[in-house]
LUMNUZA-685471 format. One record per residue: residue number from 1; x, y, z of N, C-alpha, C in turn; residue in three letters. Coordinates in steps of 0.05 Angstrom, whole numbers, padded with zeros to 5 digits. Each point is the difference from the previous one (the first is absolute). Example, Ala and Ser with C-alpha at 12.3 -4.5 7.8 and 13.67 -1.06 7.14 Angstrom:
BEGIN
1; 00264; -00114; 00156; -00018; 00024; 00000; 00018; 00024; 00000; ALA
2; -00007; 00021; -00014; 00016; 00024; 00001; -00015; 00022; 00014; SER
***
This chain:
BEGIN
1; 00222; 00302; -00474; -00026; 00013; 00006; 00000; 00009; 00029; MET
2; -00002; 00025; 00005; 00001; 00011; 00027; -00028; 00003; 00011; GLU
3; -00004; -00009; 00025; -00026; 00003; 00013; -00005; 00028; 00009; SER
4; -00026; 00008; 00001; -00007; 00027; 00009; 00000; 00002; 00030; SER
5; 00002; -00022; 00015; 00000; 00001; 00029; 00029; 00004; 00010; LEU
6; 00003; 00016; 00021; 00027; 00003; 00011; 00010; -00027; 00011; PRO
7; 00026; -00002; 00000; 00013; -00026; 00008; -00010; -00011; 00027; ARG
8; 00000; 00017; 00021; -00008; -00009; 00026; -00029; -00008; 00001; SER
9; -00017; 00014; -00015; -00029; -00007; -00001; -00003; -00027; -00013; ARG
10; 00014; -00005; -00022; -00001; -00026; -00013; 00009; -00022; 00018; ARG
11; 00021; 00005; 00015; 00011; -00020; 00019; -00022; -00009; 00020; LEU
12; -00013; 00020; 00012; -00020; -00007; 00021; -00025; -00012; -00013; TYR
13; -00006; 00008; -00024; -00023; -00013; -00014; 00007; -00029; -00006; LEU
14; 00024; -00005; -00009; 00009; -00028; -00005; 00000; -00016; 00026; ILE
15; 00009; 00012; 00022; -00001; -00014; 00026; -00029; -00007; 00008; LEU
16; -00018; 00019; -00003; -00028; -00005; 00007; -00013; -00021; -00017; ALA
17; 00003; 00002; -00026; -00011; -00020; -00018; 00013; -00028; 00004; VAL
18; 00026; 00001; 00003; 00015; -00026; 00004; -00009; -00013; 00026; GLY
19; -00004; 00016; 00021; -00009; -00011; 00025; -00028; -00012; -00002; THR
20; -00018; 00013; -00015; -00026; -00012; -00004; 00001; -00026; -00015; GLN
21; 00017; -00001; -00021; 00003; -00025; -00015; 00011; -00022; 00018; ILE
22; 00020; 00006; 00016; 00012; -00020; 00018; -00020; -00008; 00021; LEU
23; -00017; 00018; 00009; -00021; -00006; 00019; -00020; -00020; -00011; SER
24; -00007; 00004; -00026; -00019; -00019; -00013; 00013; -00028; -00004; LEU
25; 00026; 00001; -00006; 00015; -00026; -00003; 00000; -00014; 00027; VAL
26; 00005; 00014; 00021; 00000; -00011; 00027; -00028; -00012; 00006; ASP
27; -00021; 00014; -00007; -00027; -00009; 00005; -00006; -00026; -00015; PHE
28; 00008; 00000; -00025; -00005; -00024; -00017; 00016; -00024; 00012; ALA
29; 00025; 00005; 00007; 00016; -00022; 00011; -00012; -00010; 00026; TYR
30; -00010; 00019; 00017; -00012; -00008; 00025; -00024; -00017; -00004; THR
31; -00018; 00009; -00018; -00024; -00016; -00006; 00006; -00027; -00012; LEU
32; 00020; 00000; -00017; 00008; -00025; -00014; 00015; -00019; 00019; PHE
33; 00016; 00010; 00017; 00017; -00016; 00017; -00012; -00011; 00025; GLY
34; -00018; 00016; 00013; -00012; -00010; 00025; -00017; -00024; -00006; ILE
35; 00005; -00021; 00014; -00015; -00025; -00004; 00015; -00019; -00019; GLY
36; 00020; 00010; -00014; 00016; -00017; -00018; 00028; -00004; 00011; ARG
37; 00012; 00021; 00011; 00027; -00002; 00010; -00001; -00007; 00030; ILE
38; 00012; -00021; 00008; -00001; -00008; 00028; 00010; 00022; 00019; PRO
39; -00016; 00007; 00019; 00008; 00019; 00020; -00002; 00029; -00009; GLY
40; -00009; 00005; -00024; -00002; 00028; -00009; -00024; 00013; 00013; MET
41; 00005; 00024; 00010; -00021; 00016; 00012; 00005; 00030; -00006; ARG
42; -00020; 00016; 00003; 00003; 00029; -00003; 00013; 00011; 00024; GLU
43; 00022; 00015; -00003; 00015; 00011; 00022; -00012; 00026; 00012; GLY
44; -00016; 00014; -00015; -00013; 00024; 00009; -00026; -00007; 00014; ASN
45; -00003; 00003; 00026; -00024; -00008; 00014; -00025; 00014; -00010; PRO
46; 00002; 00026; -00007; -00023; 00015; -00010; -00009; -00012; -00027; PHE
47; 00019; -00005; -00018; -00007; -00011; -00026; -00009; -00029; 00003; PHE
48; 00011; -00015; 00019; -00009; -00028; 00004; -00030; 00000; 00007; ALA
49; -00009; 00019; 00016; -00028; 00001; 00007; -00017; 00006; -00025; ALA
50; 00010; 00017; -00018; -00014; 00007; -00025; -00002; -00024; -00019; LEU
51; 00019; -00018; 00002; 00000; -00023; -00018; -00023; -00019; 00005; LEU
52; -00014; 00003; 00023; -00024; -00015; 00005; -00021; 00006; -00022; GLY
53; 00002; 00023; -00011; -00018; 00008; -00023; 00018; 00010; -00022; SER
54; 00005; -00016; -00020; 00018; 00008; -00022; -00009; 00026; -00013; PRO
55; -00027; 00006; 00000; -00009; 00025; -00011; 00010; 00024; 00016; TRP
56; 00000; -00002; 00026; 00010; 00021; 00018; 00030; 00004; -00004; MET
57; 00014; -00023; -00002; 00029; 00002; -00005; 00006; 00013; -00027; ALA
58; -00015; -00007; -00020; 00004; 00012; -00026; -00007; 00030; 00000; ALA
59; -00021; 00007; 00014; -00007; 00028; 00003; 00022; 00016; 00014; ALA
60; 00011; -00012; 00020; 00023; 00013; 00014; 00023; 00005; -00019; TYR
61; 00007; -00021; -00015; 00023; 00002; -00018; -00006; 00019; -00024; LYS
62; -00025; 00002; -00007; -00007; 00017; -00024; -00010; 00028; 00007; LEU
63; -00006; 00005; 00026; -00010; 00026; 00008; 00018; 00013; 00020; VAL
64; 00005; -00013; 00023; 00015; 00012; 00022; 00029; 00004; -00008; VAL
65; 00013; -00020; -00010; 00028; 00002; -00007; 00005; 00022; -00021; ILE
66; -00016; 00000; -00023; 00004; 00021; -00019; -00006; 00028; 00011; PRO
67; -00019; 00002; 00018; -00006; 00026; 00012; 00023; 00010; 00017; ALA
68; 00012; -00018; 00015; 00023; 00008; 00017; 00024; 00007; -00018; ALA
69; 00004; -00015; -00021; 00022; 00006; -00018; -00004; 00027; -00014; LEU
70; -00025; 00005; -00008; -00007; 00025; -00013; 00006; 00024; 00019; TRP
71; -00008; -00004; 00026; 00004; 00022; 00020; 00030; 00005; 00004; ALA
72; 00015; -00022; 00001; 00029; 00004; 00003; 00012; 00013; -00024; MET
73; -00009; -00007; -00024; 00010; 00012; -00024; -00008; 00029; -00001; TYR
74; -00025; 00006; 00006; -00010; 00028; 00000; 00016; 00018; 00018; LYS
75; 00008; -00011; 00024; 00014; 00016; 00020; 00030; -00007; 00000; PHE
76; 00010; -00007; -00024; 00028; -00008; -00002; 00020; 00022; 00007; ARG
77; -00009; 00025; 00002; 00018; 00021; 00007; 00007; -00002; 00030; SER
78; -00015; -00015; 00015; 00006; -00004; 00029; 00018; -00025; 00003; HIS
79; 00021; 00003; 00015; 00019; -00023; 00004; -00013; -00025; 00010; PRO
80; -00020; 00002; 00017; -00013; -00024; 00011; -00015; -00015; -00022; LEU
81; -00013; 00015; -00019; -00014; -00013; -00022; 00020; -00014; -00018; ALA
82; 00022; 00013; -00006; 00021; -00013; -00017; 00011; -00025; 00014; ARG
83; 00005; 00002; 00026; 00009; -00023; 00015; -00020; -00023; -00002; PHE
84; -00026; 00007; 00003; -00021; -00020; -00001; -00001; -00014; -00027; GLY
85; 00003; 00015; -00022; 00001; -00013; -00026; 00023; -00019; -00003; LEU
86; 00024; 00009; 00009; 00023; -00018; -00002; -00003; -00024; 00018; TRP
87; -00011; 00004; 00024; -00004; -00023; 00018; -00020; -00020; -00011; LEU
88; -00023; 00010; -00010; -00020; -00018; -00011; 00012; -00016; -00024; CYS
89; 00014; 00014; -00017; 00012; -00013; -00023; 00020; -00022; 00009; PHE
90; 00017; 00007; 00020; 00019; -00019; 00010; -00013; -00025; 00012; ALA
91; -00021; 00005; 00016; -00014; -00023; 00012; -00013; -00018; -00021; VAL
92; -00013; 00012; -00019; -00013; -00017; -00021; 00020; -00012; -00019; PHE
93; 00023; 00013; -00004; 00021; -00012; -00017; 00011; -00025; 00015; ALA
94; 00004; 00003; 00026; 00009; -00023; 00016; -00020; -00023; -00002; TYR
95; -00025; 00007; 00004; -00021; -00021; -00001; -00002; -00013; -00028; LEU
96; 00004; 00016; -00021; 00001; -00011; -00027; 00023; -00019; -00004; GLY
97; 00024; 00008; 00010; 00023; -00018; -00003; -00004; -00025; 00016; ALA
98; -00012; 00002; 00024; -00006; -00023; 00016; -00020; -00018; -00014; LYS
99; -00020; 00011; -00012; -00020; -00016; -00015; 00013; -00014; -00023; ALA
100; 00017; 00013; -00014; 00014; -00013; -00023; 00017; -00023; 00010; ALA
101; 00014; 00003; 00022; 00016; -00021; 00012; -00018; -00024; 00008; TYR
102; -00023; 00007; 00013; -00018; -00021; 00010; -00012; -00015; -00024; MET
103; -00005; 00014; -00022; -00011; -00014; -00024; 00020; -00021; -00010; LEU
104; 00025; 00006; 00002; 00021; -00018; -00009; 00002; -00024; 00019; VAL
105; 00002; 00007; 00026; 00004; -00021; 00020; -00024; -00018; 00003; VAL
106; -00024; 00010; 00000; -00024; -00015; 00005; -00016; -00006; -00025; TYR
107; 00012; 00001; -00023; -00015; -00004; -00025; -00015; -00026; -00001; ARG
108; 00010; -00021; 00013; -00013; -00026; -00001; -00027; 00001; 00015; GLN
109; -00004; 00019; 00018; -00025; 00002; 00014; -00020; 00018; -00015; TYR
110; 00011; 00018; -00016; -00017; 00020; -00013; -00014; -00009; -00026; LEU
111; 00014; -00017; -00015; -00010; -00006; -00026; -00009; -00029; -00002; PHE
112; -00016; -00008; 00019; -00011; -00028; -00001; -00030; 00001; -00004; VAL
***
């Protein structure tokens, strides 16, 4: 079954959607891990300030991040927007891999 979207358009759509999913996984892991894993803290100072209000943090992850990803997807014909999509995906993929590793290493702290 062939998609009606051109190949490059599909690729950048997958990058944008994948990045959003990884961003939400990172958010869940952060909320779940802080206070349970010894020494765990939010590394992004801006987002750390938002964590004082989980509603603001959730709004950021559900409004600001998707809006930025949408803008990069919409302007994907520009090299900087394509670079931004790849960079965001790479960063959140790294954070997702790190979260998976931490879940294995610190599982005794998480599930008590």
